[in-house]
Each structure stands twice: as structure tokens, then as C-alpha cells.
C-alpha positions in Angstrom: -49.9 -6.0 5.6 -48.2 -6.5 2.2 -45.7 -9.3 2.8 -44.1 -8.7 -0.5 -43.6 -5.0 -0.1 -40.5 -3.5 -1.7 -39.9 -1.4 1.4 -38.9 -2.0 5.0 -42.1 -2.4 7.0 -42.7 -2.1 10.7 -42.1 -5.8 11.1 -38.7 -5.6 9.5 -37.8 -2.6 11.7 -39.0 -4.6 14.8 -36.8 -7.6 13.8 -33.9 -5.2 13.2 -34.3 -3.6 16.6 -34.4 -7.0 18.4 -31.3 -8.0 16.4 -29.5 -4.8 17.5 -30.3 -5.6 21.1 -29.0 -9.1 20.6 -25.7 -7.7 19.3 -25.5 -5.4 22.3 -26.0 -8.4 24.5 -23.3 -10.3 22.6 -20.9 -7.3 23.1 -21.7 -7.2 26.8 -20.9 -10.9 27.1 -17.7 -10.4 25.2 -16.7 -7.5 27.6 -17.4 -9.7 30.6 -15.4 -12.6 29.2 -12.6 -10.3 28.3 -12.3 -8.8 31.8 -12.3 -12.3 33.3 -9.7 -13.4 30.8 -7.4 -10.5 31.4 -7.2 -11.1 35.1 -5.0 -14.2 34.7 -4.2 -14.3 31.0 -1.6 -12.6 28.8 -2.0 -10.5 25.7 -1.6 -13.5 23.4 -4.9 -14.9 24.7 -6.6 -11.6 23.8 -4.9 -11.3 20.4 -5.0 -15.0 19.3 -7.6 -16.8 21.4 -7.3 -20.5 22.4 -7.9 -23.8 20.7 -11.3 -24.1 18.9 -13.0 -27.0 17.1 -12.2 -27.5 13.4 -15.6 -26.3 12.3 -15.3 -23.1 14.3 -11.9 -22.5 12.7 -13.4 -23.0 9.3 -16.3 -20.7 10.0 -13.9 -18.1 11.4 -11.6 -18.2 8.3 -14.7 -17.9 6.1 -16.2 -15.0 8.1 -12.9 -13.2 8.2 -12.9 -13.2 4.4 -16.5 -12.2 3.9 -17.1 -8.5 4.3 -19.2 -5.7 2.8 -16.9 -5.8 -0.2 -18.7 -9.0 -1.0 -22.2 -7.8 -0.3 -21.6 -4.7 -2.4 -18.5 -5.2 -4.6 -18.8 -8.8 -5.6 -22.5 -8.6 -6.3 -21.8 -5.3 -8.2 -19.1 -6.9 -10.4 -21.5 -9.8 -11.0 -24.1 -7.4 -12.3 -21.5 -5.6 -14.4 -19.1 -8.3 -15.6 -20.7 -11.6 -14.7 -18.3 -14.3 -13.6 -15.2 -12.4 -14.7 -14.1 -11.9 -11.1 -15.1 -15.4 -10.0 -11.4 -16.4 -10.2 -10.8 -14.5 -6.9 -13.6 -16.3 -5.2 -13.3 -19.8 -6.5 -10.2 -20.4 -4.4 -11.2 -23.1 -2.0 -8.3 -25.0 -3.4 -5.9 -22.3 -2.3 -7.0 -22.5 1.3 -6.0 -26.2 1.2 -2.4 -25.1 0.6 -2.5 -23.2 3.9 -3.7 -26.3 5.8 -1.6 -28.9 4.1 1.7 -27.0 3.4 2.0 -23.9 5.5 0.5 -25.0 8.8 3.3 -27.5 9.4 5.9 -24.9 8.6 4.3 -22.3 10.9 3.9 -24.9 13.7 7.6 -25.9 13.3 8.6 -22.3 13.8 6.2 -21.9 16.7 8.0 -24.8 18.5 11.5 -23.4 17.7 10.6 -19.9 18.9 8.5 -21.0 21.9 5.6 -18.8 21.1 2.8 -18.2 18.7 4.4 -16.4 15.7 3.1 -13.6 13.5 4.0 -13.5 9.9 6.6 -10.8 10.6 8.1 -13.1 13.2 8.7 -15.7 10.4 10.5 -13.2 8.2 12.6 -11.9 11.1 13.7 -15.4 11.9 14.3 -16.5 8.3 15.7 -13.3 6.9 16.4 -10.1 8.9 14.8 -8.0 11.6 14.3 -5.3 9.1 12.4 -7.6 6.8 9.9 -8.5 9.4 9.4 -4.9 10.4 8.8 -4.0 6.8 6.2 -6.7 6.5 4.3 -5.2 9.5 4.4 -1.8 7.8 3.2 -3.2 4.5 0.4 -5.2 6.1 -0.8 -2.2 8.0 -0.7 -0.1 4.9 -2.6 -2.8 3.0 -5.3 -2.7 5.8 -5.7 1.0 5.3 -5.9 0.7 1.5 -7.9 -2.5 1.1 -9.7 -3.4 4.4 -10.9 -0.5 6.5 -11.6 2.0 3.7 -13.2 -0.6 1.4 -15.3 -2.2 4.2 -16.5 1.2 5.5 -17.3 2.4 2.0 -19.3 -0.7 0.9 -21.0 -0.8 4.3 -22.3 2.7 3.6 -23.5 1.8 0.1 -25.3 -1.3 1.4 -27.2 0.5 4.1 -27.9 3.4 1.8 -29.7 1.2 -0.8 -31.3 -1.1 1.8 -32.3 1.1 4.6 -32.2 4.5 3.0 -29.6 5.8 5.4 -27.2 8.5 4.2 -24.0 7.0 3.0 -21.7 8.4 5.8 -24.1 7.4 8.5 -23.9 3.8 7.4 -20.1 3.8 7.0 -19.3 5.5 10.3 -22.0 3.6 12.1 -20.5 0.3 11.0 -17.1 1.3 12.2 -18.4 2.5 15.5 -20.2 -0.7 16.3 -17.3 -2.8 15.2 -14.8 -0.7 17.2 -16.8 -1.3 20.4 -17.0 -5.0 19.8 -13.3 -5.4 18.9 -12.0 -3.3 21.8 -13.8 -5.4 24.4 -14.3 -8.7 22.6 -10.8 -9.7 21.5 -10.2 -12.8 19.3 -12.5 -15.0 21.3 -15.4 -12.5 20.6 -14.5 -12.5 16.9 -14.4 -16.3 16.7 -17.7 -16.6 18.6 -19.5 -14.1 16.4 -18.1 -15.7 13.3 -19.6 -19.1 14.3 -23.0 -17.5 15.0 -23.3 -15.4 11.8 -22.0 -17.8 9.3 -25.1 -20.0 8.9 -27.4 -16.9 8.9 -25.3 -15.3 6.2 -25.3 -18.4 4.1 -29.1 -19.1 4.4 -30.0 -15.5 3.9 -27.9 -15.2 0.7 -29.2 -18.3 -0.8 -32.7 -17.1 -0.1 -31.9 -14.0 -2.1 -30.5 -16.2 -4.9 -33.4 -18.7 -5.1 -36.2 -16.1 -4.7 -34.5 -13.9 -7.3 -34.3 -16.8 -9.7 -37.9 -17.7 -8.9 -39.1 -14.1 -9.7 -37.0 -14.0 -12.9 -38.5 -17.4 -14.0 -42.1 -16.4 -13.2 -42.3 -19.1 -10.5 -39.6 -21.5 -11.7 -36.1 -21.4 -10.3 -34.7 -23.5 -13.2 -36.4 -21.2 -15.8 -35.0 -18.2 -13.9 -31.5 -19.7 -14.2 -32.0 -20.2 -17.9 -33.2 -16.6 -18.4 -30.3 -15.2 -16.4 -27.8 -17.1 -18.6 -29.6 -16.0 -21.7 -29.6 -12.3 -20.7 -26.0 -12.4 -19.5 -24.8 -14.2 -22.6 -26.2 -11.4 -24.7 -24.5 -8.7 -22.6 -21.3 -6.8 -23.6 -22.0 -6.6 -27.3 -22.9 -10.3 -27.5 -19.6 -11.6 -26.0 -21.4 -12.3 -22.8 -20.5 -12.3 -19.1 -20.9 -16.0 -18.4 -17.3 -16.9 -19.2 -14.3 -17.1 -16.8 -11.9 -16.5 -19.6 -12.0 -13.8 -22.3 -9.3 -14.6 -24.9 -10.8 -12.6 -27.8 -9.2 -9.1 -28.0 -12.5 -7.7 -29.4 -14.3 -8.7 -26.1 -15.1 -5.6 -24.1 -13.8 -7.5 -21.0 -10.4 -8.4 -22.6 -8.6 -5.1 -21.5 -9.5 -5.9 -17.8 -9.2 -9.7 -17.9 -6.7 -10.5 -20.8 -7.1 -14.1 -21.8 -5.8 -16.9 -19.5 -3.4 -14.7 -17.5 -6.3 -13.9 -15.3 -6.0 -17.3 -13.6 -2.3 -16.8 -12.8 -2.9 -13.2 -11.5 -5.7 -14.3 -9.3 -3.6 -17.2 -8.0 -0.8 -14.9 -7.0 -3.1 -12.7 -5.0 -4.8 -15.8 -3.5 -1.5 -17.3 -2.4 -0.6 -14.2 -0.6 -4.0 -13.7 1.0 -4.8 -17.2 2.1 -1.3 -18.5 3.0 0.7 -15.5 4.3 -1.7 -12.7 5.3 -1.9 -12.2 9.1 -5.6 -11.5 8.8 -6.3 -15.1 7.7 -3.4 -17.1 9.1 -4.1 -15.7 12.6 -7.2 -17.9 12.7 -5.0 -20.9 12.4 -2.0 -19.7 14.5 -4.3 -19.2 17.5 -5.0 -22.9 17.7 -1.4 -23.8 18.7 -1.2 -22.9 22.3 -0.2 -25.6 24.8 -1.2 -28.6 22.8 0.3 -31.7 21.1 1.7 -30.9 17.7 -0.2 -33.7 16.0 -3.6 -32.6 17.4 -2.9 -29.0 16.5 -2.1 -29.7 12.9 -5.0 -32.1 12.6 -7.5 -29.5 13.8 -6.0 -26.6 11.9 -5.9 -28.6 8.7 -9.5 -29.8 9.0 -10.4 -26.2 9.7 -8.9 -25.1 6.4 -10.6 -27.9 4.6 -13.9 -26.8 6.1 -13.1 -23.2 5.0 -12.3 -24.5 1.5 -15.9 -25.8 1.2 -17.3 -22.5 2.6 -15.2 -20.6 0.1 -17.1 -22.3 -2.7 -20.3 -20.4 -1.6 -19.6 -16.7 -2.1 -20.0 -16.9 -5.9 -23.5 -18.3 -5.4 -24.2 -16.0 -2.4 -23.2 -12.7 -4.0 -21.8 -12.8 -7.5 -24.6 -14.7 -9.2 -27.3 -12.8 -7.3 -25.7 -9.7 -8.9 -26.1 -11.4 -12.3 -29.8 -12.1 -11.4 -30.2 -8.5 -10.4 -29.0 -7.3 -13.8 -31.4 -9.7 -15.5 -34.3 -8.5 -13.2 -33.5 -4.9 -14.0 -34.6 -5.7 -17.6 -37.8 -7.3 -16.4 -40.8 -5.1 -16.1 -42.2 -4.9 -12.5 -39.2 -6.3 -10.7 -38.6 -3.0 -8.8 -34.9 -3.2 -9.6 -33.6 -0.3 -11.7 -30.0 -0.5 -12.8 -27.6 1.2 -15.2 -24.6 -1.1 -15.5 -22.5 1.8 -16.8 -23.0 3.4 -13.4 -20.8 1.7 -10.8 -22.9 3.2 -8.0 -25.9 1.4 -9.3 -24.2 -1.9 -9.8 -22.6 -1.7 -6.3 -26.1 -1.5 -4.9 -27.2 -4.7 -6.7 -27.3 -7.0 -3.6 -29.0 -4.4 -1.4 -31.7 -3.9 -4.1 -32.2 -7.7 -4.2 -32.7 -7.9 -0.5 -35.1 -5.0 -0.5 -37.2 -6.1 -3.5 -37.0 -9.9 -3.3 -37.3 -11.0 0.3 -40.7 -10.9 2.1 -41.5 -8.7 5.1 -39.9 -9.9 8.3 -37.3 -12.0 6.4 -35.7 -8.7 5.3 -35.0 -7.8 8.9 -33.6 -11.3 9.8 -31.3 -11.3 6.8 -30.2 -7.8 7.5 -29.2 -8.7 11.1 -27.1 -11.6 9.7 -25.4 -9.3 7.3 -24.7 -6.8 10.0 -23.1 -9.6 12.1 -21.0 -10.6 9.0 -19.8 -7.0 8.5 -18.9 -6.6 12.1 -17.1 -10.0 12.4 -15.1 -9.3 9.2 -14.1 -5.8 10.2 -13.4 -6.8 13.7 -11.0 -9.4 12.4 -9.1 -6.7 10.6 -9.0 -4.5 13.7 -7.7 -7.4 15.8 -4.9 -8.2 13.3 -3.9 -4.6 13.3 -3.6 -4.7 17.1 -1.6 -7.9 16.9 0.9 -6.7 14.4 1.6 -3.4 16.0 1.8 -4.7 19.5 3.8 -7.8 18.9 6.1 -6.5 16.2 6.7 -2.9 17.1 5.7 -1.9 20.6 6.8 -4.9 22.7 10.4 -5.0 21.4 10.7 -1.3 22.2 8.9 -1.3 25.5 9.7 -4.6 27.3 8.4 -5.4 30.7 5.1 -3.4 30.6 1.9 -4.9 31.9 -0.3 -7.0 29.7 -3.2 -4.5 30.1 -0.9 -1.8 28.8 0.0 -3.8 25.7 -3.7 -4.4 25.0 -4.4 -0.7 25.3 -1.6 0.1 22.9 -3.0 -2.4 20.4 -6.4 -0.8 20.6 -4.9 2.7 20.1 -3.0 1.4 17.0 -6.3 0.1 15.6 -8.0 3.6 16.0 -5.1 5.2 14.0 -5.5 2.6 11.2 -9.3 3.3 11.1 -8.7 7.1 10.8 -6.2 6.6 8.0 -8.6 4.3 6.2 -11.4 6.9 6.3 -9.1 9.6 5.0 -8.2 7.3 2.0 -11.8 6.7 1.1 -12.3 9.8 -1.1 -9.2 8.7 -3.2 -10.5 5.1 -3.4 -14.0 6.3 -4.5 -12.4 8.1 -7.5 -10.7 5.0 -8.8 -13.6 3.2 -10.5 -15.3 -0.2 -9.8 -15.0 -1.2 -6.2 -14.0 -4.9 -6.6 -11.6 -4.2 -9.4 -10.0 -1.5 -7.3 -9.6 -4.0 -4.4 -7.9 -6.6 -6.6 -5.8 -4.0 -8.3 -4.3 -2.8 -5.0 -3.7 -6.4 -3.9 -1.9 -7.2 -7.2 0.7 -4.6 -6.3 1.3 -6.0 -2.8 1.0 -9.8 -3.4 4.1 -10.4 -5.6 6.7 -9.4 -3.0 4.9 -11.4 -0.3 4.7 -14.5 -2.5 8.3 -14.3 -3.5 9.8 -13.9 0.0 7.6 -16.5 1.7 7.9 -19.1 -1.0 11.7 -18.8 -1.5 12.2 -18.4 2.2 10.5 -21.7 2.9 11.5 -23.8 -0.1 15.1 -22.6 -0.7 17.9 -22.9 1.8 20.2 -20.8 -0.4 18.2 -17.6 -0.5 20.1 -15.2 1.8 18.7 -12.9 4.5 19.6 -9.8 2.6 17.9 -11.2 -0.5 14.6 -11.5 1.4 15.0 -7.9 2.6 15.7 -6.6 -0.9 12.9 -8.6 -2.4 10.3 -7.4 0.1 11.2 -3.8 0.2 12.0 -3.4 -3.5 8.8 -5.2 -4.6 6.7 -3.1 -2.3 8.2 0.2 -3.4 7.7 -0.6 -7.0 4.1 -1.5 -6.3 3.5 1.8 -4.5 5.0 3.7 -7.4 2.6 1.9 -9.7 -0.3 2.8 -7.3 0.7 6.5 -7.5 0.7 6.4 -11.3 -2.8 4.7 -11.1 -4.1 7.6 -9.1 -2.5 10.2 -11.4 -3.5 8.5 -14.7 -6.9 7.0 -13.8 -5.4 3.5 -13.8 -3.7 4.1 -17.1 -6.7 5.2 -19.0 -5.9 9.0 -19.0 -4.0 10.6 -21.9 -0.8 11.8 -20.3 1.4 14.2 -22.3 5.1 14.8 -21.9 8.4 13.1 -22.4 8.3 11.5 -19.0 4.9 9.9 -19.5 5.8 8.8 -23.0 9.0 7.1 -21.8 7.3 5.3 -18.9 4.1 4.3 -20.7 5.1 0.6 -20.4 5.0 1.0 -16.6 1.7 2.7 -16.1 -0.3 1.4 -19.1 0.5 -2.3 -18.8 -2.5 -4.3 -17.8 -2.7 -4.8 -14.1 -2.6 -8.6 -14.2 0.3 -8.7 -16.6 2.2 -6.2 -14.5 1.6 -8.3 -11.4 3.0 -11.4 -13.1 6.1 -9.6 -14.4 6.6 -8.0 -11.0 6.7 -11.4 -9.3 9.3 -12.6 -11.9 11.4 -9.6 -11.3 11.4 -10.0 -7.5 12.3 -13.7 -7.7 15.2 -12.9 -10.1 16.3 -10.0 -7.8 16.4 -12.3 -4.8 18.4 -15.0 -6.6 21.0 -12.4 -7.9 21.3 -10.8 -4.5 21.9 -14.2 -2.9 25.0 -14.6 -5.0 26.6 -11.6 -3.4 25.5 -11.6 0.2 26.2 -13.9 3.2 24.4 -17.2 3.3 21.7 -17.9 6.0 22.9 -19.2 9.4 22.5 -22.7 10.5 19.6 -21.7 12.8 17.8 -20.1 9.9 18.1 -23.2 7.7 17.1 -25.5 10.5 13.9 -23.4 11.0 12.7 -24.7 7.6 14.1 -28.2 7.9 11.8 -31.0 8.9 13.3 -33.7 11.2 12.3 -37.3 10.9 10.3 -37.0 14.1 8.4 -34.0 12.9 7.6 -35.6 9.5 6.1 -38.5 11.4 3.9 -36.1 13.4 2.7 -34.5 10.2 1.8 -37.9 8.7 -0.1 -38.9 11.9 -2.1 -35.7 11.7 -4.1 -36.7 8.7 -6.1 -39.7 7.5 -7.9 -41.0 4.5 -11.0 -38.8 5.1 -8.9 -35.7 5.2 -7.6 -36.6 1.7 -11.2 -37.4 0.5 -12.5 -34.1 1.8 -9.6 -32.3 0.2 -10.3 -33.9 -3.2 -13.9 -32.9 -2.8 -13.0 -29.2 -2.7 -10.7 -29.5 -5.7 -13.4 -31.3 -7.8 -16.0 -28.7 -6.9 -13.7 -25.9 -8.1 -12.9 -27.8 -11.3 -16.6 -28.3 -12.0 -17.3 -24.6 -11.7 -14.5 -23.8 -14.1 -15.8 -26.4 -16.6 -19.4 -25.0 -16.5 -18.4 -21.3 -16.9 -15.3 -21.8 -19.0 
């Protein structure tokens, strides 16, 4: 048997089959636990889970973030644009803000409301009922545009290049497996699968990286790294793809990543995603049930610090292997064929690396780990959809129903979101590079979220109506921009007519610059509206006011090693920026 075959051999298929059986067994266990849990538990147990160790929280946050958009999109953008998109991944420092700053605020509100809150709960409490409802709507729309459709699409691409499956078989198959797991597993199932698959995913990805560098360097990993840097520095007309920043307007990457504004744009998206998005925050909120505040904050904070270290890895797990794949495509006999002007080719970079680099048997093991990662990530989206719809829409309208009924409604809402995501896929596929598309969509949603959450927490003078205007107005402007992106090929098409000429500033402005100005506009809008609308109530102000006793609990929840570990994440991020500046 040829252990270095570039194809899936019988051994790989055998390992894959055993892995599928293991997944089925895990789903069965999840179903059994779910049935036992629902006999005496409520829907919040199903949707949020109970307290987990800090390392499980960290793994769950990391796994919830890692999806097929990384296996396909991040590796693809690495092959095409090098470290240009690394700003969105080198954000372990941003997760620290969730643990150190936002966890205490969310926990405070949990105590005042007497239940585990969702992000819409916070906006309803701080602003208006309508504001919270709109956040639920915006979040569900975001899941359709950026989660379900992207994950299904990239899953299909991955299995097409790796296993030779037809695209739609892989995409629909991934959703079907995940749907079964999510429906019967609940949050506990997601957390458990996350903890299992995280080490497999990390080890498998680094095997791809090191073996790829070893092949590129003819038996030397260090030589392979040097060759990768040489090839990538010569790419893009000699401007190179090994730089985080592209300030030269002659650089082919400048129109996409203009100068240093890229860091600010990535930070706005990161702040929204890591600190306010239900999909991520739910991993922390689920740790607050029936425990001492100090212990809850301690475990949640340490979980986010752990996730901060995990978040340093995807650049090395996916993006740099994409750069290695590009370099190998120029090496005779590597088996990797790639045209970087073809986004379909670059999106298949990681799958081609697995197929051509890993030895027989290991391919199967790594593929199982990746399937677990895809299922865990997509299941997290599904679970958050069920949470948002059930807690924020259905329960207020249909009070007093059984807990089993609420769980069923949440599952039904998830199915609807999945169908809408699949219907959006053809539009998404026509909008160019996958990872750029994903961040472009998020840049239209993030500014409104960042403005209302930041001002709502740090300012006692921002009025309820100001939050409502800021969230709804910012979202509608973003959706108008999305519509123009669809009609104008993201501003690249030549549009004739008086209307298009008059509005060129709106649809042709670079996406990162547009995002920054949109945030400024929303903040100013909220400040102005606050001058003309009623001030927040005493209860709304108290919801964001720390008492002396609560500040003491916060201080007791961290120690010197928490600070040291936090500084370690920040130093690692700074070193990466320094190397690839």
C-alpha cells in the first residue's frame, strides 16, 4: 500500500466509517441525556446548559468560532492574499474584553432580572422592548447571511475537493447531520462535542502545516518556511502577501485593505462578534445558573482567557497552510494545482493539502476531526437561533406553555433559518471571494451593534429611544448597502444613470472605510436623539451601575495568574503583528 498516496485509500475510508459510527454513538448519547434532562429540567437547561470547567468554556468558545469558513475560506484567502485577512483572526486580545469587561455587566443584569439573559434581553432592559426585538431580527438575519449559508457552502467545497463528493451532497449532508445532533443534543451536546473535537482539530491542522512545510523545504520545515516567505513576498507584482498592512496605493491589495484602517475595521467587527453576539456570548452566559457570582465570573473569565490562546491558532492552522498550498502549487510534483485568480481553486486549498500531504490513515482521522468541528460550529449556530426565537419572540406571546413545547418551537425556528440560508447561497456564491464576502457582510451589521452596546453600558445619558434609533437606523443603512453590493458587484460594476452617479459615494466607498464612517454616524445619531427624547429610568441606569459590594466580588474573582495569562495573550498578538507588519 502506498502510504503517501494523494487519494483516499481503503484505510482512510475505513477510519472514516468508524468515525461516522462514533459520531452516531455520540448523537445517541446526546439524545439519551436530552430526554433525561427534559424530564425535570426547563428549556433554559436545553438552550444554555449548566456550569462547565473553564477549559471546556474556552474550547466551546473556540469551537463555536471555528467552522468550514475557516477550513475553506481562511485557507483560501491565505493562498490568494496571504496574511491580509489575519487581522480578523489575530483577535485573542478581543476575547479578553468579553471576559474582563462584559462578563461582569452581563452577570449584573442576570442578577437584576433573575434569569440568564440573551443579548436582546439586555437591550430591552437598557433601551426599549422594540430595540431588543430588532436585535433578535438582526441576529437571525445575520445567521442566514453569514452562518448557515457560508458554512453549508464551504462544507460542500471541502468535501468536494477532499472526498470527491458532488458539492450539494456535501453541503446538504453536513446540514442534515448537524440538524440531527442539534435537535436532540441541546447545548450540553454542543459543549461536549466541542471539548472532544478541539484537540483533534488543532493536532490535525498543525500536521498539515508542518508536513506541508516539510515537503516545500525538501525535508526541512525551516527551509520550507523560508521558501514560503520567498514565494509569497514575490506575489502580487512583487508587493507580496506577507504583510498585515498595505499602505502603498500601487499595491494590488490596497483597494481591498486600504492602509492602516484595516485594523480599525477588523476591530469593530471583532468587538461585535466576540463581545455582543449571542452565538459566542451564550457560551459564557450558560455558566451563570445557581452559583456564587464570584465563582461564576472567575470561571467565565478564565474560559475567555483560554479561548484567547486558542484564537491565536487559526492563522497557523488554516491561513498559513493556504500560503503553503500556493507555494506548493508552484513546486513540481506536489500534486497541488491552483490558479489564484480562480476563487474556487483557492477555496479548495486546505482540502488539497489534506489530500496531498497527509499519509494514508491519517487523512481519515483528520477528516473525522474536521467533520466534528463543522458539526459543532454549525450546531452552535442552530442552538443560538432556537434560543433567540424562543426566548425573545415566542415565550412573550405564548406564556404558560409546556417546556417541551418551547423546545419544539425552537427547533422549528432553526429549520426555517436553515432553509432561508440555503436559498441565499446562490446569491452569496455570486459575490466573489468567500472570506471577503463574510467580513463584508459583518461590516454592515457590526457598527450598529457596537454603538448601542458600548453607549448603553458606558453612558447613563443615552436615552432608550436613542438606542432604538441607532440600532434600527444603522441596520437599515447596512442592508441598503448590501443591496447595492448585490446590484453593483460590490461597487466594481460600471453603473450608468443619474441615480448611480449621485450615490457613487455610497456604493463605491471601500467597505472598511464605509464601516468606520457608519459607526461614527450611528454614535452621533444616538447622541443627538438623546437630547430630544426622555432620559432613561432609574432602573435602567441602575442596571449598568456597579455597587461597592459588586465591585468587591469582581475584584475577588481574579488573581495575579489571571493577569499574567491575559498579558501572555496580548504579547503573542503583538509579536505576530511585529513579524508580519
